[in-house]
N, C-alpha and C positions, 0 to 999 in steps of 0.2 A: 781517270774517268770512274774506273771500278773502285777505287779507293775512296773517293766521293761518296759514291752510292753507298756503300757498306758503314761509312761514318753517318750519313741519315739514317739507314737502318736500325743501328746502335740506338740512337737518339730517340726513335718512336717506341723501340720495347724497352729503354730507360723509362720514357713518359707511362708506359701503360704499367709495367709494374709500381710506378708510384701512384696511379690510379685504384689499382686493385689493393694495394696496402691502405690507402684512405678508406675504402669500403669496407675491409675487413676491421679496420679499426673503430670505424661508426658501428658498426654492427655487433661487436663485443661490447663496445662502449653502452649501447643500449641495452644490450641483454645483461648486463652486470648491473647497470640504474634498475632494473626491474628485480632483479633477485635483491639487491641490497634492500630497496623500499620495500617490498613484499615479506621477507623473513627477519631482517635484522634492525630495520627502522620503521616499522607501518606506519608510524606516528607522522613521518615526513608523507608519505602517502595520503595520510587523513587530510593534512594542511594544503596539498596541492587539490586534490578534489572537493573541497572544501571553500576553496578559493574559486574554481569553476564555477559552482553553484552561485554562490555568492555575487560573483561579478555581473551574475544577470539580473540581479536584482529584484525585489517582490518575494513572492512566495515561493514554495518548491511544489511544481507536480509529482503526484503519487499515481502510481498504478502498478498495483502489487497482486498475485496471485500466490497465496501460500496454504500452508497445512493450518486449520484452526486452532486456536487457544483454548484450553481445557473449559475457560469460562470465562465469559466479557460481561461487564454491565454498563450499560449507557443510560445517564441520565440526562437528557436533554429535549427540546424541541425535535421532532421529526415531520418532514414535509408529508412523508407515506410511507405505510408500513405494508408490503406484500407477503402474504404467509398462508404455505398449503399445511392444514394440519392433518395427522389423520384419526385423533379423537381428542375431545377435551369439554369442561364445561365454561362457559365462557358469559360472563355476567356483564349486561349491558344496561345501566342505570340500574333499575329494581328487578328487572328480567334475569333468568337463566337460561340459557340455550344452550342444549346437549348437541352437541356438533360429532359428525362422524364423516371425515374423509372431504373435510372444507377449505374452501377460498377464501380467506379474508382480506380484506382491502380496508385500511384506516387511512384516512386523512386527518391532516393538523393534527397530530398525536403530540401530547405534553405528557411525558411523565417518565417511568425507570424500566427498563426493559433488561433482563437476566437471561442469558441463554449459554447452553454448549452445543456443539454439534449436532446434537441429538434432539435436544429438548428444550423447550421454552420453560424456565423457572418460575418465570414472574413477568409478566405485562400488566402495567398498574399505571392508570392515570386517566387524563381528560382529552376526548378527543371531537373533531368537528362533524366527522362523518364515518360510517362503517358501512361495506357491503360484505355481505357473505352470499357466496356463489352468483354474486353479480346481483343482488338483490339489498336493496338499502334499508338498513332497520334502525335509523337513525331517528329518533322522534324530536329530540331538541339538539343545538349545539352545545360545545363544552360539556359532552355527558360523560359521566364514569364510566370506566371499564374496566375488566379483571380477568385476568387468562393466568391459569396456573398450572403447572406440572404436564404441559399437553407435548407431545410428539412431533416434529414437524418433518417435512422433506424438502422444503425451500423457504428461504427467509431472504427478503432484499428490502433496505433503508435508505430511502431518499434523501439527503440532504440534512445530515445530523452533525453533531460536535461532539469530540472525544478529547478529554483533556489530556491522555497518554494511555499507551499501549506498549506493553515491554511482557515478551516472552521468546522463547526458543523456537524455531520454525523452519521449513524447509521450503523452497521456491523462488521465484523470480520477482526482484523489486525493479520496477523501469522510475527513473526521475527526470523531472523536466523532458517528456515527449521522446525518452529512450536515450537523450544524449548520456546518458549514467545509467549502466545495468548491473544490479546484482544478484547473484545465483546464491542463494544461502541454502546449504546443506547442516542441518539442525545448529544452527547459529543463532545468536541475539539478533532480535529483532526490535527495535525501538524507536517510536515515533511520538511526537509531542503537537499538541492543537491540531487535529485534524479536522478538516470540515469537508466532506463529499457523501460519498455514497459505499453502502456496502452491500454484499451480497453471500451468501452461504448457501453450499448446495453440498450435503454430505462432506467429504473432506477436502471441498475446493471453497477457499475462502479467499475473496476478492474485494480490494478498498480501492477506490478512485477517488481522487480529490486532491486536495491541498494540505499541506503540512507546515510547521513552523521550524522543526528540528527533527533530525532523525539519526538514530546509528543502526548503521547495518554490518554486521560483521566487524569488522575494523577500520570500518569509513564512519567518520562522523561529518555531520553535513546541518547547517543552518543558516535559515533565510535571512534575508537584511530587513523584514518587514513582518510587523506583527499581524497576525491574521484576526482580521474581526469577528467575531462568535455571531454567525446572523441568525443562530436560531435561539439565542437567548432574548 
């Protein structure tokens, strides 16, 4: 009877050792795969991540908080522009407004906007309606406006189109509601066919919308459907 018990215990011990050996094998296999794809074959990681996004179908949702680029130029229709400036000469039609610490809301803008993180270099186009400190100053629709060399503390653009954006930056990028998260540290950020919103407050640059294609660090992602430019 004692011999039989000893044999059963030896079998259990052997079974447990096989289970632990299998666990260690899986663990080191996954670890080795991650090291290989990260350092020796990053293109393989690109293809896997890209396929995850592609299989979702449609466009790619993007939500990014980054350091701003040195300069950005947008030439598009924009549903709305919200702007807080410290000073500047604002031309509305044939009138010139000398503004000091003013809040500006521009509805239905179509034209060009060039800016960096502190300064509006040029805002030039036509608009449907303008509010300065909550007061409408528009005399007619489709009015010409111009603002140049004006410092600002807040800028938000609603629903506009950007063909591409490419610069080195740091920050966090979330794709498809956080299913893919990329933490950039002075790395390449490139997107194509962006449609959505932008917000810039000092060194905080936010993008929220959809894109057709992106390159984030060493990860390439492409949507399976072209994005319709709703602002054109």
